[in-house]
C-alpha positions, 0 to 999 in steps of 0.5 A: 465616424458620422458626419451630417451635412445639410442641403436645402430645406426639405419639400413637403410632399405628404406622408411617406406611407402614401402610394407615391412612396413606392420607390426609394427616390420618392421616399427620400423626397417625402422624408426630406432626408437622404443618407449616403455612405462615404469613405472620407479618406480618398483624396481628392474625391472625398476626405476630411478637412477642418472636420468636414467632408470635402472633395470632388465627390462632395461637390457633386453630392451637394449639387444632387442634394440641392436638386432633390431638395432634401438634407443629407446625412453622410456616413463615413466608414472604411471602404471595405464596409461601403458596399456591404453597408449598402446591401444592409440598407445602412444608407440610401446610396454610395457617394464615394469613388467606386471602380466599375468592375464586372462583378460590381456591375452584376450586383449593383446599380452603377451610375454613369462615370464621374471620373476616369479610374485607370490605374497608375504607379506611384514611386519615390522621387528619384527611384530609377529602378522603376521607370515603367509599370513593368518595373514593379516586378520584384518590388513590394507594391501597396494598394487598397484592400478590396478595391478595384485597383487591387483587382487590376494590380493582381491581374497585371501581376499575373501578366508580368509572371506570364510575360516576364517570368516574374511578378511583384515580390509582395502586394501589400493591402491597406485599409486606406491609402494615406498609410500606403503613401506614408509607407512609400515615402518611408521606404517600406513599400517600393510603389503604390498603385491607385487611379491616375486621378488620385495620384495626380492629386498626391503629386500636386501636394508632394512633388518633392516626395513622389513621381508617377509612372505610366498607367497600366491595364484596361481603361477603368471608370469611377462611379457611385453605387445604388442597390439594383432595385432602386432604378428610379434613384439611379436614373435621377442621379444619372440625369443630374451627373449628365446635367452637370457634364453638359453644363460644364460644371463637371469639367469645372470641378475636375479642374478644381480637384484634379488639375485637368479634365477627363473624358467620360462615357455617357453610355455603354460604360458597363462591362459586358 
């Protein structure tokens, strides 16, 4: 799916072949267009509503595009194609929720965090067999293929095996989370692991269907992604995210989309 949204009118800055077009940020400004990759199936960060991509991330993107003074072309694709698409230069940067992991931080440029990505467990309402994260031992647990949440779940599964002598019965991997939530509601999986921020949004919409269990694992952060060589673009995005944070705009958007605000670091957020 390809969705095109418009920002402000592009600025006239001369030929894209000029010396000032040596880096991607300048090329974007001179062309008057930025292309971003998004997985629009990750509510409330990015999702489709009335044929448009909306959400927390979309509101942040709108602000950054306005500051760039360009139009935006947003490519919607499955999460599993997001980072490979960035490497293949199908778009300029990733404007979708990506958990920061050591492997990703080594390979890509990760922006300052836009949200807390610590993972938690979602269960069916009234299922008393799961009262804490460790109760997923012996259960079928769903999460997203290729995600940071899958990595966190697999690490926790190994911890359960070591400490409790039993891990999950099965980890079921989904292309996107909506199907996982549907399977949880219908009893095909016993729990779903996602970020606390995402699960809070699902609970807000379906309080009679689901309940959230506590978080587990290490603190995780969610950011956007650029290619390592595009440092000027990374610096610009970071500057605008921090600008939104200092003005209170980011907290305002968090309240709008998640129902609460998050403390996120401004530095020292990359894994060592």
